[in-house]
C-alpha positions as CSV (number, residue, x, y, z in Angstrom):
1,M,136.8,126.0,74.5
2,T,134.8,122.9,75.2
3,A,132.1,121.3,73.6
4,A,129.6,122.2,76.4
5,R,131.0,125.8,76.0
6,N,130.4,126.0,72.4
7,H,126.7,124.6,72.9
8,A,126.2,127.5,75.3
9,V,127.5,130.3,73.4
10,G,125.1,129.1,70.3
11,E,122.2,129.4,72.5
12,A,123.3,132.7,74.3
13,K,122.4,134.6,71.2
14,V,119.5,136.6,71.5
15,I,117.2,138.4,68.8
16,P,115.2,141.1,69.9
17,I,111.6,140.5,69.3
18,E,111.2,144.2,67.7
19,C,113.7,143.6,65.1
20,A,111.7,140.6,63.6
21,P,110.1,141.5,60.1
22,S,106.7,140.6,61.3
23,W,106.3,143.7,63.5
24,Q,105.3,146.7,61.7
25,A,107.1,150.0,62.2
26,G,106.0,152.7,64.6
27,R,103.8,150.2,66.0
28,P,104.1,150.1,69.8
29,A,105.8,146.6,71.2
30,L,103.8,144.2,72.7
31,A,105.3,144.4,76.1
32,D,104.8,148.1,76.2
33,R,101.1,147.7,75.4
34,L,101.0,145.0,77.6
35,A,102.4,146.9,80.7
36,D,100.4,150.0,79.9
37,A,96.9,147.9,79.9
38,V,97.9,146.2,83.3
39,G,99.2,149.3,84.9
40,G,96.0,151.3,84.2
41,A,93.7,148.7,85.2
42,L,95.8,148.4,88.6
43,A,95.9,152.4,88.8
44,G,92.3,152.6,88.1
45,P,89.2,150.6,89.9
46,L,91.3,147.8,91.1
47,G,94.2,150.2,92.9
48,D,92.4,149.9,96.3
49,T,91.9,146.2,96.0
50,A,95.6,145.6,95.2
51,T,96.6,147.6,98.1
52,R,94.4,145.8,100.5
53,L,95.7,142.4,99.2
54,L,99.4,143.5,98.5
55,G,100.2,146.0,101.0
56,K,101.7,149.4,100.7
57,G,104.6,149.3,98.3
58,W,102.8,147.1,95.8
59,E,103.1,149.8,93.1
60,G,107.3,149.4,93.1
61,R,107.0,145.7,93.0
62,A,104.6,145.7,90.1
63,A,106.5,148.1,88.1
64,G,109.7,146.0,88.6
65,G,107.8,142.7,87.7
66,L,106.4,144.5,84.4
67,S,109.7,145.8,83.8
68,F,111.4,142.5,84.0
69,L,108.5,140.9,82.0
70,R,109.4,143.7,79.1
71,R,113.1,142.6,78.9
72,R,112.4,138.9,78.9
73,I,109.8,139.6,75.9
74,T,112.1,142.0,74.1
75,G,115.0,140.2,74.8
76,D,117.1,143.0,76.3
77,Y,119.0,140.9,79.0
78,E,122.6,139.6,78.8
79,V,124.0,136.1,79.4
80,D,127.7,135.3,79.4
81,D,129.5,132.5,77.2
82,F,128.5,129.6,79.7
83,G,124.7,130.5,79.6
84,F,124.4,132.1,82.8
85,D,121.7,134.6,83.1
86,E,122.0,136.7,86.1
87,E,119.1,138.7,86.0
88,L,116.8,135.2,85.9
89,T,118.4,133.5,88.3
90,E,118.0,136.7,90.7
91,E,114.7,137.3,89.8
92,V,113.3,133.7,89.7
93,F,115.6,130.8,90.7
94,L,116.7,132.1,93.8
95,S,113.1,133.6,94.6
96,L,111.6,130.2,94.3
97,L,114.5,128.4,96.5
98,R,114.8,131.1,99.1
99,P,111.4,130.4,101.0
100,L,112.7,126.8,101.1
101,A,116.2,127.7,102.6
102,E,114.6,130.2,105.1
103,K,111.3,128.6,106.2
104,Y,111.4,125.1,105.5
105,F,115.1,124.0,106.2
106,R,115.8,127.0,108.4
107,I,119.1,127.1,107.5
108,E,122.1,128.5,109.4
109,V,125.3,130.0,107.7
110,R,128.5,130.1,109.4
111,G,131.6,131.6,108.1
112,I,130.5,133.4,105.3
113,E,133.2,135.9,105.8
114,N,135.8,133.3,104.8
115,V,134.7,133.5,101.4
116,P,136.7,136.3,99.6
117,A,134.5,139.5,98.6
118,E,136.2,139.7,95.3
119,G,138.5,137.3,93.0
120,G,138.2,133.8,92.3
121,V,137.7,131.1,95.0
122,L,136.7,127.2,94.7
123,I,134.2,126.3,97.4
124,V,134.5,122.5,97.9
125,A,131.5,120.7,100.0
126,N,130.2,117.5,101.2
127,H,127.2,115.8,98.7
128,S,124.6,114.1,100.5
129,G,120.8,113.7,100.5
130,T,119.8,111.7,97.8
131,V,118.4,114.5,95.6
132,P,121.0,117.2,95.1
133,L,119.4,119.8,96.9
134,D,122.4,120.8,99.1
135,A,124.1,122.2,95.9
136,L,121.1,124.7,95.3
137,M,120.8,125.7,98.9
138,T,124.7,126.5,99.1
139,Q,124.0,128.6,96.1
140,V,121.1,130.5,97.9
141,A,123.2,130.8,101.1
142,V,126.7,132.4,99.2
143,H,124.3,135.1,97.6
144,D,121.9,136.0,100.4
145,H,124.5,136.0,103.3
146,H,127.7,137.2,101.2
147,P,127.9,141.3,101.7
148,S,128.9,141.1,97.9
149,R,125.8,139.0,97.0
150,R,128.2,137.0,95.1
151,H,126.9,134.3,92.8
152,L,128.0,130.4,93.0
153,R,128.7,128.8,89.6
154,M,128.6,125.1,90.4
155,L,130.1,122.3,88.6
156,A,127.6,119.8,87.6
157,A,127.5,116.3,86.2
158,D,126.8,115.5,82.7
159,L,123.3,113.9,84.0
160,V,122.1,117.4,84.6
161,F,122.7,118.5,81.1
162,V,121.2,115.7,79.2
163,L,117.7,115.9,81.1
164,P,115.1,117.9,79.1
165,V,114.4,121.3,80.6
166,V,116.6,120.5,83.3
167,G,119.6,120.9,81.6
168,E,118.5,124.4,80.2
169,L,117.6,125.6,83.4
170,A,121.1,124.8,84.9
171,R,122.6,126.6,82.1
172,K,120.6,129.9,83.1
173,A,121.3,129.3,86.8
174,G,125.3,129.4,86.2
175,H,125.8,125.8,86.3
176,T,128.4,123.9,83.9
177,L,129.8,120.9,83.1
178,A,132.2,119.3,85.8
179,C,135.6,119.8,83.6
180,N,138.8,121.4,84.6
181,E,138.9,123.3,81.7
182,D,135.5,125.1,82.5
183,A,136.5,125.2,86.3
184,Q,139.7,127.0,85.6
185,T,138.5,129.5,83.0
186,L,135.8,130.7,85.7
187,L,138.2,130.9,88.5
188,E,140.4,132.9,86.4
189,R,137.6,135.3,85.7
190,G,137.3,136.0,89.2
191,E,134.0,133.8,90.0
192,V,132.8,131.8,92.8
193,V,132.9,128.1,91.7
194,G,131.4,125.4,93.8
195,V,132.2,121.6,93.3
196,W,130.9,118.5,95.1
197,P,133.8,115.9,94.6
198,E,131.9,113.0,96.2
199,G,129.3,113.0,93.2
200,F,126.9,110.4,92.9
201,K,128.7,108.0,95.5
202,G,127.9,111.2,97.7
203,I,124.1,111.6,97.3
204,G,123.6,108.2,96.7
205,K,125.1,106.7,99.9
206,P,122.8,104.8,102.1
207,F,121.5,106.3,105.3
208,A,123.6,104.0,107.4
209,D,126.7,105.5,106.1
210,R,125.5,109.2,106.8
211,Y,128.2,112.0,107.2
212,K,131.0,109.5,105.9
213,L,132.7,111.4,103.1
214,Q,133.4,109.1,100.0
215,R,136.3,109.3,97.9
216,F,137.1,112.8,96.7
217,G,138.1,111.4,92.8
218,R,141.6,112.1,91.6
219,G,141.8,115.7,93.1
220,G,141.0,117.6,89.8
221,F,139.4,120.4,91.6
222,V,142.9,121.0,93.6
223,A,144.8,121.0,90.4
224,S,142.3,123.8,88.7
225,A,142.6,126.0,91.9
226,L,146.5,125.7,91.8
227,R,146.4,126.4,88.1
228,A,144.2,129.7,88.8
229,Q,146.1,130.5,92.1
230,V,142.8,130.7,94.0
231,P,141.8,129.8,97.3
232,I,140.0,126.5,98.6
233,V,137.4,127.3,100.9
234,P,135.9,123.6,102.6
235,C,132.2,123.6,103.4
236,S,130.4,121.2,105.3
237,I,126.5,120.9,105.2
238,V,124.7,119.1,108.1
239,G,120.9,118.4,107.8
240,A,120.8,117.3,103.9
241,E,121.6,113.6,104.9
242,E,118.2,113.3,106.5
243,T,115.8,115.0,104.2
244,Y,115.4,111.6,101.9
245,P,116.9,109.0,104.1
246,M,117.7,106.3,101.5
247,I,117.3,102.6,103.0
248,G,117.4,100.8,99.7
249,N,118.3,101.2,95.9
250,F,116.1,99.5,92.9
251,K,119.6,98.9,90.8
252,T,118.4,97.0,88.2
253,L,115.8,99.4,87.2
254,A,118.0,102.3,87.6
255,R,120.6,100.4,85.2
256,L,117.6,100.3,82.6
257,L,116.9,103.8,83.1
258,G,120.5,104.9,82.8
259,L,120.2,106.4,86.3
260,P,123.2,106.2,89.0
261,Y,120.7,105.0,91.3
262,L,116.8,104.7,92.1
263,P,116.4,105.4,95.6
264,I,113.9,103.7,98.2
265,T,113.1,106.2,101.2
266,P,110.5,105.5,104.1
267,T,108.3,107.6,101.7
268,F,109.1,107.0,98.1
269,P,107.6,105.2,96.2
270,W,105.3,104.0,99.0
271,L,103.5,107.6,99.3
272,G,103.4,108.2,95.4
273,P,104.2,111.8,94.7
274,L,104.2,113.0,98.3
275,G,107.1,110.7,98.8
276,A,109.2,113.2,96.6
277,V,108.6,115.9,99.5
278,P,111.8,116.2,101.6
279,L,111.6,115.8,105.4
280,P,111.6,119.4,107.0
281,T,115.2,119.0,108.6
282,K,117.3,121.6,110.2
283,W,120.4,122.5,108.2
284,T,123.7,124.2,108.7
285,I,126.2,125.4,106.5
286,Q,129.5,126.2,107.8
287,F,132.3,127.7,105.4
288,G,135.8,126.8,106.7
289,E,139.1,129.1,107.0
290,P,140.2,129.3,103.0
291,I,143.3,126.9,102.2
292,P,145.6,129.1,100.1
293,T,147.4,127.8,97.0
294,D,149.5,131.1,95.8
295,G,152.0,129.8,97.4
296,Y,152.7,127.2,95.0
297,P,153.7,127.8,91.2
298,K,151.3,126.9,88.5
299,E,153.3,123.9,87.5
300,A,152.6,122.5,91.0
301,A,149.4,121.4,89.2
302,D,151.0,118.4,87.8
303,D,152.6,117.0,91.0
304,P,150.7,114.2,92.0
305,M,151.8,113.8,95.4
306,L,151.0,117.7,96.1
307,V,147.5,117.4,94.4
308,F,147.1,114.1,96.6
309,D,147.9,115.8,99.7
310,L,145.6,119.1,99.2
311,T,142.8,116.8,98.5
312,D,143.4,115.0,101.5
313,Q,143.8,118.1,103.8
314,V,140.2,119.6,102.5
315,R,138.6,116.0,103.1
316,E,139.9,115.7,106.4
317,T,138.7,119.2,107.1
318,I,135.4,118.8,106.2
319,Q,134.9,115.6,107.9
320,H,136.5,117.0,111.1
321,T,134.0,120.1,110.7
322,L,130.9,117.4,110.1
323,Y,131.7,115.4,113.5
324,K,132.0,118.9,115.4
325,L,128.5,120.0,113.9
326,L,126.8,116.8,114.6
327,V,128.0,116.7,118.3
328,Q,126.6,120.2,118.5
329,R,123.5,119.4,117.1
330,R,120.3,118.7,119.4
331,S,118.2,116.6,117.0
332,V,117.5,116.8,113.3
333,R,114.9,119.1,113.6
334,R,115.7,121.6,116.0
335,Q,118.5,124.2,117.0
336,F,122.0,123.4,118.7
337,R,121.7,123.0,122.3
338,V,124.8,125.0,124.1
339,S,125.2,126.6,127.6
340,P,124.5,130.3,128.0
341,G,126.9,132.6,127.0
342,S,128.3,130.8,124.3
343,S,127.4,130.4,120.7
344,P,127.7,127.0,119.1
345,G,130.7,127.3,116.6
346,S,132.5,129.0,119.7
347,S,135.2,127.1,122.1
348,G,133.5,128.7,125.4
349,G,130.7,126.9,127.0
350,R,129.8,123.3,127.4
351,V,127.6,121.9,124.4
352,R,125.1,119.1,125.3
353,P,124.8,116.8,122.3
354,W,121.4,115.2,121.3
355,F,123.0,111.7,121.9
356,S,124.9,110.0,124.5
357,G,127.8,107.9,124.9
358,A,130.8,106.6,127.2
359,A,133.7,108.3,125.7
360,G,135.4,111.0,127.7
361,S,135.4,114.6,127.0
362,A,138.1,116.6,125.0
363,D,139.1,119.1,127.2
364,G,142.2,117.6,128.7
365,A,143.4,116.8,132.1
366,G,141.8,119.5,134.0
367,E,138.5,118.1,133.2
368,D,139.6,114.5,134.3
369,A,140.2,115.9,137.7
370,E,137.1,118.0,137.8
371,R,135.2,114.6,137.0
372,S,136.8,113.1,140.0
373,G,135.3,115.3,142.6
374,C,138.4,115.8,144.3
375,P,140.8,118.5,143.4
376,A,143.9,119.1,145.1
377,D,142.4,122.0,147.0
378,G,140.1,120.1,148.6
379,V,137.1,122.1,147.1
380,P,134.3,119.9,146.0
381,A,134.1,120.3,141.9
382,A,130.8,120.6,139.8
383,P,129.1,117.7,139.0
384,P,129.9,116.0,135.5
385,P,127.8,116.9,132.6
386,V,124.8,115.1,131.4
387,S,126.4,113.3,128.9
388,P,129.8,113.5,127.5
389,L,131.1,114.4,124.0
390,V,131.5,111.4,121.6
391,S,132.5,110.8,118.2
392,P,129.9,110.0,115.8
393,L,131.8,107.1,114.5
394,T,131.5,105.1,117.7
395,R,127.9,106.2,118.7
396,P,125.1,103.8,118.6
397,P,122.5,103.8,115.8
398,T,120.3,106.7,115.9
399,P,116.8,105.6,117.3
400,A,113.7,105.8,114.6
401,G,112.2,108.5,117.0
402,A,115.2,110.6,116.7
403,L,114.9,110.8,113.1
404,L,111.3,111.8,113.3
405,G,112.3,114.9,115.6
406,A,111.8,113.2,119.0
407,D,113.8,114.0,121.8
408,P,116.3,111.4,123.0
409,P,115.9,109.7,126.5
410,V,117.3,111.7,129.2
411,V,120.4,110.4,131.1
412,A,120.1,111.2,134.7
413,P,123.1,112.6,135.9
414,P,125.4,110.7,138.5
415,V,125.2,111.5,142.2
416,P,128.0,114.1,143.0
417,P,130.5,113.1,145.6
418,L,130.8,114.5,149.1
419,P,133.7,117.1,149.5
420,C,136.9,115.8,150.2
421,G,138.2,115.4,153.9
422,S,134.5,115.0,155.0
423,G,135.5,112.6,157.6
424,V,132.3,111.0,157.8
425,P,131.9,107.2,159.1
426,A,132.0,104.4,156.5
427,G,128.7,103.9,154.7
428,D,127.9,107.3,154.9
429,C,129.7,108.4,151.9
430,G,126.4,108.8,149.7
431,R,128.1,106.5,147.1
432,P,129.8,103.0,147.3
433,P,133.1,103.7,148.9
434,V,136.1,102.6,146.4
435,V,137.4,100.4,149.3
436,P,135.0,98.9,151.5
437,G,134.8,100.7,154.8
438,W,136.9,103.4,154.0
439,C,135.9,107.3,153.3
440,P,138.2,110.2,153.0
441,A,138.9,111.9,156.6
442,A,141.8,114.1,155.8
443,P,141.4,117.3,153.7
444,G,142.9,116.7,150.2
445,D,143.1,113.1,150.7
446,C,141.0,111.7,147.9
447,S,142.7,108.5,147.0
448,P,141.8,105.3,148.7
449,P,144.6,104.1,151.1
450,A,146.6,100.8,150.1
451,P,144.6,97.7,150.9
452,V,145.6,96.0,154.1
453,P,146.9,92.6,153.7
454,P,144.7,89.8,155.5
455,G,146.0,89.2,159.3
456,A,148.1,92.2,159.4
């Protein structure tokens, strides 16, 4: 048992208030008297006013809130040996984070069925956004969208637990120190454990390096999963990078304060406290297919080459999914744009990216023939798409207007070619001929003739 866990065990002991010697025997508890007083007031003259303001069913909600308050005052609640308070997390922490996830970031969750309904599982995600909001939003997504309402137990850095107030709240919310022993213990208990291997290198990277994964450490999370024989679920998060675009870093001041970085964003510190408000970007959290580890023996965790290979597999899976989601995204503030009859995550239909480029599509040779406008059967093909798919690595820098949610410039579609075998005179092709003075004349003849030597 680690020192962090011993500290948590000491804090987990709760002494009921009514057992304290200052309370007189036979006297009603403070929580009961408070609940009776509030309930009597609401049932009396304030009842009609409460119904108009709070709507129907407020009595049940009020009773639940008073019952929760009574349990907190009397100490009638449970915490585990890591300090996790499930009731406080559900009733308070997640309730405060839920409007931020649903209304502000409008998070779209995909692939939640890849998280097992029971048993241990390790969720590995990319880390970004200057402030680690992505970890909290992932916790909300797992609990609210999973059919079993599972709780995500996150592994956090040492800095979280040395901060005043923040460390105590993190323990109550189920977070624990990012060490192999604690991670393996939680996984063997059947918990859902979340880890962000990039650490401060991920959330503290410049905005110019957005969505480029940093080093995943030495693969300690893979070793823990191998020893616990639990699957690894890659998780890709798009949208967090733009909440606090980091354009600079007060390195000297951060070093004096003992912080890994002190960011400079377009709004912080220029707007003061308002600069701490995140930008309202559109998020997508996608859980990939599980990578099983039960096919390896537990001793495989000591094989550095196997650990490295699995770590690289997880990292490449997350990076590839990030690029795929970026191609599908319309803008940082809007929904994904797809053709009718297909979903953003499906393979059918044509996805229109919000940026344009010059690279070809990935649909193979069939689409190359389609873009040529001259298939073998002589039937004209459909016009090419407005903008082909490109890799985010090769695209030009995002304009400032796109960061603020403005639509990118629309690229006019090319003029579609005439049907093959149209036999029109030269100059009436509707486009510049490949060979001057030549237009296709025979059906299916869609390639220019060999150039005639001069004087022939």
